[in-house]
Structure formats: structure tokens, C-alpha cells
N, C-alpha and C positions, 0 to 999 in steps of 0.2 A: 337318229330316230327315223323310223320309216314313215312314209306317207301312205295313205292319208292319216292325219291325226286330228282328233277332236279335243278341243279344250272345253271342259265342263266348268261352269261357274255357278256358285250357289251362295245365297246369303246365309252366313254362319250364325246370325242372330235372329232378329225379328224381320218379318216381311213388312218393311216400312217404306218401300219405294226407292231403294238404292239403284243406281245405274252406273255402268262403267264403259270405257272404250278400250279396245285392244289394238296394239300395233305389233307387227312382226318384222324384225330386222329393219326398223325405221319406217315401215310403210303402214300407215293407219288403215284399219279395215273400213273406216268411214261410216260406222253404225254405232248407235247408242244401244247398249245391252242392258235391259232391265233384269235384275236378279231377284230371286225369291228363294224359298225353301225347297223348291223343285229345281234340280240342276238344269241349266240351259246349255246345249251343246253348240259350239261354234267351230265349224270345220276350218282347219288351217293347212296351208301348204308350206312345209319347211324345207330348207336347204340341208344338204348333208353336213354333218358336224354340228357345231354349236350354233344355236339360234337365239337372238335377243328378243324377248317378249316384254312389252311394256303395258302395264295396266294403269289406267287413269280414271280416277273417280270423277264422274260427270255430275252425279246428283247424290246428295246425302239425304237419307230418309229422315222421317220424323224424329227418330231417336238418336241419329248420328253416332259415330261416323259411318262411312261406307264400310261394311263388313263383308268380305268376299273370300270364299275358299275356291281354290283352283286345283283341278287334277286333270290328267290326260289319259286318253285311251287310244291305242293304236292297233293296227290290224295284225302286226307280226310280232307282238310282244305282249307281256302283261301290262296292265295300266301302270303308268309312271306316277307313283304316289309315295309319299313318306309314310312312316308307320302309323301316324295319326289320321291317315286317309287323304291328306291334301298335299299337293306339291308345294303350295304356299297358302297361308292363311293370313289375310291382310286386314288392317284397320287404316283406312285412308280418309283424310279430310278432302272436301270437294276441291277439285283442281289439282290435287297432288297425284304423283305417279310413283310406281314401283317397277324396277327393271329386274329381270332374272333371265337365265338361259336354260334352254332345254336341248337335248340331243345327247349323243353318245361320243366319247372320245374316239378319235380316228387313228387307226394303225395303218400306215402306208406300206405297200409293197412296191418298191422302186423298180420299174421295168427297165431302167438303164442298167442297173447292177444285176438284176435277177429276171431277165426277160422270160425265161422258161417258166419260172414260178408265177410271174404276173400273168402270163398267158393261161396257165392252168387255173388261176383264180377266176379270170374272166370267163373261161369256158365253163367252169363249175357254176358260176352265176347263171349262165345261159341255160343250164340244165335244172335250175330251180333251187340251187343251194343258197343259203342265206348270207347276207352281208353282215348282219348283226349277230354277234357271237357272245357266248357267256363263258367266262374263264372258269376252269376247274383243273387245278394242278395236282389233285390227288393222284399219286403215282399208280395205285392199283386200278383206279377207274380209267386213267389215261392209258395205261398199258393195255387194258381190256379193250378200249375203243380202237386203239391202233391195231391190236391183234385181230379183232373181228373185221375191221375194214380190209386189212391185207388178206385175211383168209377168204373173204368174199371175192377179192380181186383174183386170187390164185385159183379159186373154184371155177372161174369162167375160162374155159379152154381157149377162147378167142383172145384173151389178154396176153400180151407178150411178157416174157420174163425180162427183168431188168438186165441190161448189158453191163459188162465190166465198167466201173466208173459211174454207175447210175444207182440212185436210191428210189424207193417208192415214196412219192410225195402224196399227201392227203389234203384234200380240202373238203370241209373245214379241218384244220390241224387237230391232232388228237387231244391237245390241251383245252379244247373247247367242247362244251356239252353237246353242241349241235353236230358234232361228228357222229354221235349215236352208234358208232360201230358200222356205219353205212356211208362213209365218206366217198367222195370221188377220188380215185387213186390212179396215178400215172407215173411211169418211170421218168425220172428227171436227173439231169446232171448232178452228181453228188455234192460238188462244191457249191453250186447254186442252192441246192436244197438245204445244206447245213449252214451256209452263210445267211440265207434268208431266215431260217429258223432261229439263229442266234440273234439277229437284229430284232425280230419280232419279240423274242423273249426279253430282251433289254427294254424295249419300248413298253412292255407290259409290267415291268417291275413296280411302277407306282400304284398298280391296281391290285385289288384283292379278288380271291375266288368269289364267284357270284356276280362280279361286275360285268356289265355288257360293254362291248366295244364294237366299232364299225370298221370293217376292213375296206380300204380303198386302194386303188392303183392308178397309175398314169399310163397304163398299157395302151388304151385306145387313143389317148392324146399323142403318143409317140408313133404308134403303128396303124392307127385308124380302126374304125369299126369294121367288123367282119360279118 
């Protein structure tokens, strides 16, 4: 999940004086949050990957128990919410807590095995391409995104043709919606390109079309920030 993120809390029943506390990854925010029928937004800083959120009921209103709905809004994606409008809808007794996680599954690009691919990922990020990507394996749409991205590459006379043993690598890859047919394209060693693509495909097998994942890499850790 991208930063900044705002957690919105709302009393899902009566305005009767409920209050809760929040902690993120074990760190208490140190405030009492009164909740009512008007959502109150609490800014949170999350780490990459999965984050543990704990909601603790501090005060139960006159009708008890503490009834709280939680949803999230972030700057680079749609609000994270379940079909009924809440990430979670809770009924808590005073002093009790509920833990849950937020964030996107992480898909690593290993710079030890695929340094050219990892370098391309980091470069594309520096040009503003996103880390959070949406899976779309539909072959017709995937092929169209790839074809449009590569056509745009070849239409620029300044771009070099791939040498023997090279493929055109795209970031975001064509299997993600955010490729949009306007990916960043670069000639890459074909064995690295195909090997990394195979690994990413296997890592995505548990996920469905429409799921969002976060691409990560250890490139800077190994080779330093540039």
C-alpha cells in the first residue's frame, strides 16, 4: 500500500460516545479517537508490504458495545474497502482489541539473479512508473498492451534496436493494467528477461485478475542508490 494513507473510522450504529485507539506495527498512535456517524480521518505511515493494525476499544458508548467501521483511502489507488463499504466492521467491548493487516502482496525482482531487469525496474520507478500494479492476464488485452508499448519504442528513432540475444523488456510488464500500452521499454539480455518473467509468473499464480501487488527489488541494497 502506498503512502500517505488515511484510515477513516465511523460509528456504524448510534452516536453514543464510542472511542478507540489505533496502533500500527505495534506502535500506539497515543491518541484517543472519538467516533461518530461522521468519518474521522487518521493519517498513517505504512511500511512496504503487510502492516499490522490494531484497534482497541477505549470507551463504550451508552448503548454499547463499541461499533466501528474502518476503511482506507490512499493517493495512488482506489479506496481499500470491502463490497459493503468497510475494510472491517467491528463490535468491541471496552478494553478489547482487534488485529488485521493492510498492504499489498510483494513480488520481488532479485537483482542477484536478474541485475539488468532489476536495474530497469528501478529506473522506471525514477521516471514515475508505479510500484503498485493490477494483474490482468487477458491475452487479448495483454498482447495489445505489449504491441502498443513496443510500437511506441520503435517509433522513436533515438531508441536502439535490440541486439542478437536481447529482448525488449517492459515495465510495467504487459500482464499488468498499468502498462497501458505506454510502458518503459529497454533492450535486455533475453535469458534474464525470460527468466525473470517466468519467476514473476509463478509468484503471481495464487492471485486473481484484478488483484493488486507491489513490485520490490533489492537492486539499491546490492548496488547502491544512483
